[in-house]
C-alpha angles and dihedrals in degrees: 000000000000123000097249092053089048093052090048089049096050089043093053092046090050092049091049090050095050093046092050092046092048093049090049098046104033098090091053094040091050089048088059095043099045108036118216110260110248116235116234119252106193118187124190112219113193124213093230091058089082090063088061090052094254092125120179094259087066092063116105095234095177090073095050133078095187138018118202110203109214123239142013117169131222117239127222087258087061094249130129111258137170115284095210111020092192101054103022099078093051093043091049094049092051091045089056091049090062088074089074086066093040112021090184093059118120120208119199131182114232117213128205117358125177098311099039105043093097095103101043094091091058094041087055097040103093143012088258097048093044090050091049092051099042090051091051089053091057093046093049097051090044091050097050101030101248121162092222148322137277118207110210104182108170091213146342116214094359144002132055126085117344090243092067120108115231141189134185088231091061087092094067095028090059090060091048090050094054093045090055091048092048092051093047091047089051092051090051091043092057088052093048097037094238142094116250115209126236118191138157137212106231134196121248098208125091092253091054089048098044094048094056129066096236093168087059113031094061092078089066097044133080087205144323129238110219114208097223096173139073083063087144136018146140087308087075127086093230136032115269147158124293095213115003112187089215130006150158117145099071112135088215120104093246113060101179130141139181090263096051090047095051091046089049093056092048092048089051091059106266116139110249092220089062094052116104109191118225118233119189119228089194136065142215124251121201121190134212093017124181114252101234123108090011090290101304118131090004132136116262143175116235133320147172146217122276132198116238086242092058092045091057097042100041108027115014107105087347137105092017093300115157122195116230127185133210107218094198100044092036098220130111132225137192127226135175103174097278110031127058121199123189114194149138124264136176090276096054093040088055091053091047092051090049090049089055093052097041091052097044095242123163097246144277133303121206126213099219142351101203091063089067101040092160092053096233094138093035092052090050090049092047092053093042095055094052 
């Protein structure tokens, strides 16, 4: 065998070996080089939870990436202010101490909510009012050590409590307000050498989507928490699901689902990777329900919301309740012949976590942590998003 042939043979063997080795090791090697992006798990913690003995130190911070403290109010001067001056300082201090357990945890102050959105329209109205509000956002998070701010305006243009003030120009003014807040957070962030987060809680219904410039506001936001729950309740004519993953044949006027809401946001121009999908840790109870169809889509007389903890302790496998499951909508319900309960359990949480991953969404948002004090649903969600 001549020397040239030997060299070609050795070179060919070497190339084959390297190619085989590369193909067999590339997936693992790439996994080490490019880390898998962590899905966000955003949990709302309400100030009033502490009065029920669910203090911030009881939160399982290892399973959360963000905590939104709800809620701060808006003063008559259009500035962010404490919502509960008695309990807030203690709660905020304990929330910040959770970073000792999870150093990567981000804690945001959520402003407004259903009860305190009445001054947003005024705050967003003019250059002057927007400047006052945006400056107060920066001052507030600096004073109390927050990592950012979550704007929970329920809702621009229309919706929310009847005492809210609305204007048609809220739609455009909301965008301008977020722009001002983002700019001022950026200025402060450069001074402090960190990035301050700006997020919103957004409506899942068509009115909440149509009355916001989703195609425009995303450039100012780190992400948006979509309130994909409360899709049905005692305002409907018939029993229905709180947060069906899919849907369509409901006899009620509104036939929405988590899937339709998410797709509506994406179709309106909001990036899917910035969508954090809401998951309820509470259920809906309907009373005096007709016996047909195991209580589903039947008339009723009154009802209320229930925490997951109460559903487990008082109703699941008790008082004659039987668990049913809708294989298309991927949510369970309980029924005992008179009472219908729509809720989430570990199975439905697993499907919702899988939906988030398959559709490339940013993560999951929880309303709210106190309703699952033993972290049963939180643990399932955390594992499902890995």
